[in-house]
BAZA-107811 format. One record per residue (C-alpha): residue in three letters; chain; x, y, z. Coordinates in pm, 1 decimal, always signed. Each point is the difference from the previous one (the first is absolute). Example, Ala and Ser with C-alpha at 12.3 -4.5 7.8 and 13.67 -1.06 7.14 Angstrom:
drenfi residuo:ALA cadena:A X:+1230.0 Y:-450.0 Z:+780.0
drenfi residuo:SER cadena:A X:+137.0 Y:+344.0 Z:-66.0
! end
This chain:
drenfi residuo:MET cadena:A X:-8544.4 Y:+5594.0 Z:+6573.7
drenfi residuo:THR cadena:A X:-192.0 Y:-298.5 Z:+141.6
drenfi residuo:ARG cadena:A X:-108.1 Y:-306.8 Z:-193.2
drenfi residuo:SER cadena:A X:-367.6 Y:+93.6 Z:+51.4
drenfi residuo:SER cadena:A X:+45.7 Y:+344.7 Z:-152.6
drenfi residuo:ASN cadena:A X:+192.7 Y:-160.0 Z:-285.7
drenfi residuo:ARG cadena:A X:-301.2 Y:-220.1 Z:-67.0
drenfi residuo:LEU cadena:A X:-231.6 Y:+300.1 Z:+13.1
drenfi residuo:GLY cadena:A X:+199.8 Y:+141.8 Z:-288.7
drenfi residuo:ALA cadena:A X:-41.7 Y:-327.2 Z:-186.5
drenfi residuo:LEU cadena:A X:-376.3 Y:+11.2 Z:+58.9
drenfi residuo:ALA cadena:A X:-9.9 Y:+357.8 Z:-129.6
drenfi residuo:LEU cadena:A X:+176.0 Y:-108.1 Z:-320.5
drenfi residuo:THR cadena:A X:-233.0 Y:-296.7 Z:-45.6
drenfi residuo:THR cadena:A X:-307.2 Y:+219.0 Z:+40.0
drenfi residuo:ALA cadena:A X:+149.2 Y:+254.6 Z:-240.2
drenfi residuo:GLY cadena:A X:+43.9 Y:-273.9 Z:-257.5
drenfi residuo:VAL cadena:A X:-365.0 Y:-104.1 Z:+26.3
drenfi residuo:LEU cadena:A X:-108.8 Y:+361.6 Z:-41.1
drenfi residuo:PHE cadena:A X:+226.3 Y:+51.8 Z:-302.6
drenfi residuo:LEU cadena:A X:-162.7 Y:-303.9 Z:-161.1
drenfi residuo:LEU cadena:A X:-351.9 Y:+121.2 Z:+79.6
drenfi residuo:TYR cadena:A X:+72.0 Y:+345.4 Z:-144.5
drenfi residuo:PRO cadena:A X:-1.5 Y:-101.1 Z:-371.0
drenfi residuo:ALA cadena:A X:-225.7 Y:-300.8 Z:+56.2
drenfi residuo:VAL cadena:A X:-284.4 Y:+205.5 Z:+150.9
drenfi residuo:ARG cadena:A X:+53.4 Y:+317.6 Z:-207.7
drenfi residuo:PRO cadena:A X:-270.7 Y:+42.2 Z:-268.3
drenfi residuo:TRP cadena:A X:+143.9 Y:-21.1 Z:-352.4
drenfi residuo:HIS cadena:A X:-197.8 Y:+207.0 Z:-251.0
drenfi residuo:ASP cadena:A X:+106.8 Y:+227.8 Z:-283.2
drenfi residuo:GLU cadena:A X:+63.5 Y:+317.1 Z:+200.1
drenfi residuo:SER cadena:A X:+59.8 Y:+201.0 Z:-316.7
drenfi residuo:THR cadena:A X:-380.5 Y:+2.6 Z:-44.2
drenfi residuo:VAL cadena:A X:-253.5 Y:+165.5 Z:+228.4
drenfi residuo:ASP cadena:A X:-195.4 Y:-320.7 Z:+52.3
drenfi residuo:GLY cadena:A X:+315.2 Y:-196.0 Z:+83.4
drenfi residuo:ALA cadena:A X:+130.0 Y:+266.3 Z:+235.8
drenfi residuo:VAL cadena:A X:-329.7 Y:+13.2 Z:+187.9
drenfi residuo:ALA cadena:A X:-26.6 Y:-379.9 Z:+15.2
drenfi residuo:SER cadena:A X:+345.2 Y:-26.3 Z:+156.3
drenfi residuo:MET cadena:A X:+36.2 Y:+307.5 Z:+213.0
drenfi residuo:ALA cadena:A X:-351.7 Y:+26.1 Z:+142.5
drenfi residuo:SER cadena:A X:+11.2 Y:-355.6 Z:+134.4
drenfi residuo:GLY cadena:A X:+76.3 Y:-106.5 Z:+353.2
drenfi residuo:ALA cadena:A X:+257.1 Y:-243.6 Z:-139.3
drenfi residuo:TRP cadena:A X:+201.7 Y:+298.5 Z:-125.7
drenfi residuo:VAL cadena:A X:+18.7 Y:+145.2 Z:+351.2
drenfi residuo:ALA cadena:A X:+79.8 Y:-335.5 Z:+160.1
drenfi residuo:SER cadena:A X:+271.0 Y:-98.6 Z:-248.1
drenfi residuo:HIS cadena:A X:+192.1 Y:+326.5 Z:+28.9
drenfi residuo:ALA cadena:A X:-33.7 Y:-11.3 Z:+378.6
drenfi residuo:PHE cadena:A X:+157.0 Y:-347.8 Z:-12.5
drenfi residuo:ALA cadena:A X:+297.5 Y:+143.8 Z:-187.8
drenfi residuo:MET cadena:A X:+44.6 Y:+287.2 Z:+245.4
drenfi residuo:ALA cadena:A X:-7.9 Y:-231.3 Z:+300.8
drenfi residuo:GLY cadena:A X:+240.3 Y:-233.3 Z:-180.1
drenfi residuo:PHE cadena:A X:+258.8 Y:+274.8 Z:-40.9
drenfi residuo:VAL cadena:A X:-20.7 Y:+92.3 Z:+367.5
drenfi residuo:LEU cadena:A X:+30.7 Y:-359.6 Z:+119.7
drenfi residuo:ALA cadena:A X:+283.2 Y:-85.8 Z:-239.4
drenfi residuo:ALA cadena:A X:+197.0 Y:+300.5 Z:+119.5
drenfi residuo:LEU cadena:A X:-59.7 Y:-97.9 Z:+362.7
drenfi residuo:GLY cadena:A X:+92.0 Y:-360.5 Z:-75.9
drenfi residuo:LEU cadena:A X:+344.8 Y:+104.6 Z:-116.7
drenfi residuo:LEU cadena:A X:+72.5 Y:+100.0 Z:+359.2
drenfi residuo:ALA cadena:A X:+40.0 Y:-373.0 Z:+63.7
drenfi residuo:LEU cadena:A X:+251.7 Y:-25.1 Z:-284.8
drenfi residuo:ARG cadena:A X:+197.3 Y:+294.8 Z:+135.5
drenfi residuo:ASP cadena:A X:+10.6 Y:-152.4 Z:+348.5
drenfi residuo:THR cadena:A X:+83.8 Y:-347.5 Z:-126.9
drenfi residuo:VAL cadena:A X:+279.9 Y:+122.9 Z:-224.4
drenfi residuo:ARG cadena:A X:+147.5 Y:+305.0 Z:+169.4
drenfi residuo:THR cadena:A X:+193.2 Y:+166.0 Z:-280.5
drenfi residuo:PRO cadena:A X:-4.4 Y:+344.9 Z:-160.6
drenfi residuo:LEU cadena:A X:-148.5 Y:-168.2 Z:-308.3
drenfi residuo:SER cadena:A X:-304.4 Y:-130.2 Z:+189.0
drenfi residuo:THR cadena:A X:-52.1 Y:+343.5 Z:+155.8
drenfi residuo:ALA cadena:A X:+17.9 Y:+158.9 Z:-345.0
drenfi residuo:ALA cadena:A X:-257.4 Y:-249.9 Z:-129.0
drenfi residuo:LEU cadena:A X:-234.3 Y:+81.2 Z:+289.3
drenfi residuo:VAL cadena:A X:+29.1 Y:+377.7 Z:-26.8
drenfi residuo:THR cadena:A X:-28.9 Y:+4.7 Z:-380.2
drenfi residuo:THR cadena:A X:-310.5 Y:-217.4 Z:+9.7
drenfi residuo:TRP cadena:A X:-157.5 Y:+220.9 Z:+266.1
drenfi residuo:ILE cadena:A X:+64.8 Y:+307.7 Z:-212.1
drenfi residuo:GLY cadena:A X:-144.8 Y:-169.0 Z:-308.4
drenfi residuo:ALA cadena:A X:-312.9 Y:-111.2 Z:+183.2
drenfi residuo:GLY cadena:A X:-49.8 Y:+349.1 Z:+142.5
drenfi residuo:LEU cadena:A X:+24.6 Y:+158.0 Z:-345.4
drenfi residuo:VAL cadena:A X:-242.7 Y:-235.6 Z:-177.3
drenfi residuo:LEU cadena:A X:-271.6 Y:-1.1 Z:+266.1
drenfi residuo:PRO cadena:A X:-141.4 Y:+350.5 Z:-75.8
drenfi residuo:TYR cadena:A X:-42.8 Y:-89.3 Z:-367.3
drenfi residuo:TYR cadena:A X:-169.1 Y:-326.7 Z:+90.5
drenfi residuo:GLY cadena:A X:-232.3 Y:+191.2 Z:+230.2
drenfi residuo:ALA cadena:A X:-96.4 Y:+232.8 Z:-284.6
drenfi residuo:GLU cadena:A X:-60.0 Y:-298.6 Z:-228.9
drenfi residuo:ASP cadena:A X:-201.8 Y:-179.8 Z:+262.7
drenfi residuo:PHE cadena:A X:-215.9 Y:+270.8 Z:+151.0
drenfi residuo:GLY cadena:A X:+26.1 Y:+288.5 Z:-246.9
drenfi residuo:LEU cadena:A X:-80.2 Y:-192.7 Z:-318.4
drenfi residuo:HIS cadena:A X:-268.9 Y:-197.1 Z:+180.3
drenfi residuo:ALA cadena:A X:-169.2 Y:+322.7 Z:+112.7
drenfi residuo:LEU cadena:A X:+14.1 Y:+144.8 Z:-352.6
drenfi residuo:ALA cadena:A X:-147.2 Y:-313.8 Z:-154.0
drenfi residuo:ARG cadena:A X:-277.8 Y:-17.9 Z:+257.2
drenfi residuo:ARG cadena:A X:-93.3 Y:+363.4 Z:-59.5
drenfi residuo:TYR cadena:A X:-14.3 Y:-61.0 Z:-374.7
drenfi residuo:GLN cadena:A X:-204.2 Y:-314.7 Z:+58.5
drenfi residuo:ASP cadena:A X:-243.4 Y:+200.0 Z:+214.3
drenfi residuo:GLY cadena:A X:-67.0 Y:+242.8 Z:-283.7
drenfi residuo:ASP cadena:A X:+252.8 Y:+282.1 Z:+35.4
drenfi residuo:SER cadena:A X:+89.9 Y:+140.4 Z:-341.2
drenfi residuo:PHE cadena:A X:+374.8 Y:+39.2 Z:-59.5
drenfi residuo:ASP cadena:A X:+276.2 Y:-147.7 Z:-213.5
drenfi residuo:LEU cadena:A X:+88.8 Y:-304.3 Z:+207.5
drenfi residuo:LEU cadena:A X:+293.1 Y:-114.7 Z:-211.6
drenfi residuo:ALA cadena:A X:+156.5 Y:+346.3 Z:+4.5
drenfi residuo:ALA cadena:A X:-38.2 Y:+16.3 Z:+378.6
drenfi residuo:VAL cadena:A X:+159.6 Y:-344.7 Z:+36.0
drenfi residuo:ASP cadena:A X:+288.8 Y:+100.9 Z:-223.7
drenfi residuo:THR cadena:A X:+54.0 Y:+322.4 Z:+195.9
drenfi residuo:LEU cadena:A X:+11.4 Y:-184.3 Z:+330.8
drenfi residuo:ARG cadena:A X:+227.3 Y:-278.4 Z:-123.2
drenfi residuo:ASN cadena:A X:+246.2 Y:+219.8 Z:-188.1
drenfi residuo:GLN cadena:A X:+34.4 Y:+293.8 Z:+236.4
drenfi residuo:PRO cadena:A X:+375.0 Y:+72.2 Z:-35.5
drenfi residuo:LEU cadena:A X:+102.3 Y:-16.1 Z:+365.1
drenfi residuo:ALA cadena:A X:-221.8 Y:-300.3 Z:+70.0
drenfi residuo:ILE cadena:A X:+128.2 Y:-208.8 Z:-290.8
drenfi residuo:THR cadena:A X:+359.9 Y:+100.8 Z:+77.8
drenfi residuo:THR cadena:A X:-14.6 Y:-102.9 Z:+366.0
drenfi residuo:PHE cadena:A X:-174.5 Y:-322.6 Z:-101.5
drenfi residuo:GLY cadena:A X:+271.4 Y:-82.0 Z:-252.2
drenfi residuo:VAL cadena:A X:+280.6 Y:+84.6 Z:+240.9
drenfi residuo:GLY cadena:A X:-170.7 Y:-212.0 Z:+266.3
drenfi residuo:LEU cadena:A X:-20.6 Y:-300.7 Z:-231.2
drenfi residuo:LEU cadena:A X:+366.7 Y:+41.3 Z:-91.0
drenfi residuo:ALA cadena:A X:+87.1 Y:+16.1 Z:+370.4
drenfi residuo:LEU cadena:A X:-197.8 Y:-319.7 Z:+58.9
drenfi residuo:ALA cadena:A X:+187.2 Y:-165.7 Z:-286.0
drenfi residuo:LEU cadena:A X:+331.0 Y:+105.0 Z:+155.1
drenfi residuo:GLY cadena:A X:-114.8 Y:-116.0 Z:+342.7
drenfi residuo:GLY cadena:A X:-94.1 Y:-338.1 Z:-143.4
drenfi residuo:ALA cadena:A X:+338.4 Y:-33.9 Z:-170.0
drenfi residuo:LEU cadena:A X:+181.0 Y:+92.5 Z:+322.0
drenfi residuo:ALA cadena:A X:-210.8 Y:-248.5 Z:+197.5
drenfi residuo:ALA cadena:A X:+82.3 Y:-275.2 Z:-250.5
drenfi residuo:LEU cadena:A X:+369.7 Y:+85.0 Z:+24.3
drenfi residuo:THR cadena:A X:-21.7 Y:-2.3 Z:+379.9
drenfi residuo:VAL cadena:A X:-150.3 Y:-349.3 Z:-3.9
drenfi residuo:TRP cadena:A X:+253.3 Y:-119.4 Z:-259.1
drenfi residuo:ARG cadena:A X:+294.7 Y:+114.2 Z:+211.4
drenfi residuo:SER cadena:A X:-144.6 Y:-109.0 Z:+333.9
drenfi residuo:GLY cadena:A X:+121.4 Y:-358.5 Z:-26.1
drenfi residuo:THR cadena:A X:-291.4 Y:-111.9 Z:+219.5
drenfi residuo:LEU cadena:A X:-320.4 Y:+87.3 Z:-189.8
drenfi residuo:SER cadena:A X:-133.3 Y:-174.6 Z:-309.9
drenfi residuo:ARG cadena:A X:+139.6 Y:+187.8 Z:-298.9
drenfi residuo:PRO cadena:A X:-298.5 Y:-69.8 Z:-231.6
drenfi residuo:SER cadena:A X:-234.5 Y:+158.7 Z:+255.2
drenfi residuo:GLY cadena:A X:+180.7 Y:+331.1 Z:-28.8
drenfi residuo:LEU cadena:A X:+12.0 Y:-19.7 Z:-379.2
drenfi residuo:ALA cadena:A X:-375.6 Y:-62.6 Z:-29.2
drenfi residuo:PHE cadena:A X:-81.4 Y:+285.0 Z:+237.7
drenfi residuo:GLY cadena:A X:+240.0 Y:+240.0 Z:-169.0
drenfi residuo:LEU cadena:A X:-125.0 Y:-88.6 Z:-347.9
drenfi residuo:GLY cadena:A X:-358.4 Y:+61.8 Z:+106.1
drenfi residuo:LEU cadena:A X:+79.7 Y:+353.4 Z:+116.0
drenfi residuo:LEU cadena:A X:+226.1 Y:+62.7 Z:-297.9
drenfi residuo:LEU cadena:A X:-283.0 Y:-81.4 Z:-241.4
drenfi residuo:PHE cadena:A X:-265.5 Y:+206.6 Z:+176.6
drenfi residuo:LEU cadena:A X:+45.6 Y:+296.4 Z:-233.3
drenfi residuo:PRO cadena:A X:+17.6 Y:-190.4 Z:-333.6
drenfi residuo:GLN cadena:A X:-302.1 Y:-216.5 Z:+83.2
drenfi residuo:PHE cadena:A X:-227.0 Y:+306.0 Z:-23.8
drenfi residuo:PHE cadena:A X:+53.9 Y:-6.0 Z:-378.1
drenfi residuo:THR cadena:A X:-108.2 Y:-362.0 Z:-43.7
drenfi residuo:PRO cadena:A X:-343.8 Y:-164.4 Z:-42.2
drenfi residuo:ALA cadena:A X:-205.5 Y:-128.6 Z:+290.6
drenfi residuo:PRO cadena:A X:+123.0 Y:-364.8 Z:-7.9
drenfi residuo:VAL cadena:A X:+362.3 Y:+114.3 Z:+24.3
drenfi residuo:ARG cadena:A X:-84.6 Y:+230.6 Z:+288.5
drenfi residuo:VAL cadena:A X:-169.5 Y:-286.1 Z:+184.5
drenfi residuo:ALA cadena:A X:+308.0 Y:-214.9 Z:-66.2
drenfi residuo:HIS cadena:A X:+217.1 Y:+277.0 Z:+144.2
drenfi residuo:GLY cadena:A X:-216.5 Y:+2.2 Z:+312.3
drenfi residuo:ALA cadena:A X:+57.8 Y:-374.1 Z:+31.4
drenfi residuo:LEU cadena:A X:+376.5 Y:+48.9 Z:-41.5
drenfi residuo:LEU cadena:A X:+12.8 Y:+267.0 Z:+270.5
drenfi residuo:ALA cadena:A X:-216.6 Y:-210.7 Z:+230.3
drenfi residuo:THR cadena:A X:+238.7 Y:-291.8 Z:-49.0
drenfi residuo:GLY cadena:A X:+300.2 Y:+219.4 Z:+71.0
drenfi residuo:CYS cadena:A X:-153.1 Y:+143.9 Z:+316.4
drenfi residuo:ALA cadena:A X:-102.4 Y:-342.5 Z:+130.5
drenfi residuo:TRP cadena:A X:+334.3 Y:-158.8 Z:-86.0
drenfi residuo:LEU cadena:A X:+199.0 Y:+274.6 Z:+168.5
drenfi residuo:ALA cadena:A X:-236.5 Y:-15.3 Z:+298.6
drenfi residuo:LEU cadena:A X:+65.7 Y:-374.1 Z:+34.6
drenfi residuo:ALA cadena:A X:+375.3 Y:+56.2 Z:-12.0
drenfi residuo:LEU cadena:A X:-26.3 Y:+267.1 Z:+269.8
drenfi residuo:TRP cadena:A X:-233.6 Y:-215.7 Z:+211.5
drenfi residuo:ARG cadena:A X:+262.8 Y:-273.5 Z:+9.7
drenfi residuo:ALA cadena:A X:+294.5 Y:+233.9 Z:+51.8
drenfi residuo:HIS cadena:A X:+160.7 Y:+89.5 Z:+327.5
drenfi residuo:PRO cadena:A X:-0.2 Y:+375.4 Z:+55.9
drenfi residuo:HIS cadena:A X:+336.4 Y:+165.7 Z:+28.9
drenfi residuo:PRO cadena:A X:+65.1 Y:+55.5 Z:+370.7
drenfi residuo:THR cadena:A X:+36.6 Y:+353.9 Z:+117.4
drenfi residuo:PRO cadena:A X:+363.4 Y:+44.6 Z:+102.1
drenfi residuo:PRO cadena:A X:+52.1 Y:+75.4 Z:+369.7
drenfi residuo:PRO cadena:A X:+128.1 Y:+344.2 Z:+93.1
drenfi residuo:PRO cadena:A X:+376.6 Y:+21.9 Z:+34.7
drenfi residuo:PRO cadena:A X:+126.1 Y:-49.6 Z:+355.8
drenfi residuo:THR cadena:A X:+72.1 Y:+308.0 Z:+199.7
drenfi residuo:VAL cadena:A X:+370.8 Y:+42.6 Z:+46.3
drenfi residuo:ARG cadena:A X:+85.1 Y:+140.6 Z:+337.0
drenfi residuo:GLN cadena:A X:+278.6 Y:+253.7 Z:-4.6
drenfi residuo:PRO cadena:A X:+264.5 Y:-62.9 Z:+267.1
drenfi residuo:ALA cadena:A X:-8.8 Y:+252.7 Z:+276.5
drenfi residuo:ARG cadena:A X:+276.7 Y:+253.7 Z:-22.6
drenfi residuo:ALA cadena:A X:+257.7 Y:-14.4 Z:+272.8
drenfi residuo:ALA cadena:A X:-38.8 Y:+274.3 Z:+251.6
drenfi residuo:ALA cadena:A X:+237.8 Y:+287.5 Z:-54.5
drenfi residuo:ARG cadena:A X:+287.7 Y:+4.8 Z:+245.6
! end
């Protein structure tokens, strides 16, 4: 692991943090339990952009943890990386449905198609397999964040608060969905702070050197048989 690649991981985390902040800040906030509110939110370009920010943020945060794994080479850091990757992979399909599927439904309704928009939205959001994989993915992200925070705490070289802020941001990703818009924006700010703080710690850190291969031991030649 070179210092330049370590810094690429830090840049990925920083960018992820910005995107996690933009996600709730740009997302339209209307009463989506009403037809007018659902159309106002979901048919807008801001809806598509905000959810795309979140999806890109998950990908970049997961990639950024490569730098943590290579800075602190322990089974714990590997577990944090793999768990976060799994969580990101499980939540992305649901985010895609929210982003593109709900947007397409709202635009069709806005263009004059006659159907029960709210029922269609509910069917898409609460499809059993979709909501299950989404929930499991968010739990995996929470676990990955906790493992990353523990990795930083035990490293002895990285700033401990940076890991705590990052881990708390991922841990709260599931509960923040049940809070009002200002709290969700505040959560985006918390996660952005955690990503940037951890990125700074990794930027300043010295990557763990790759150990050299063990020397080849030459076996002594057997004495010729007499």
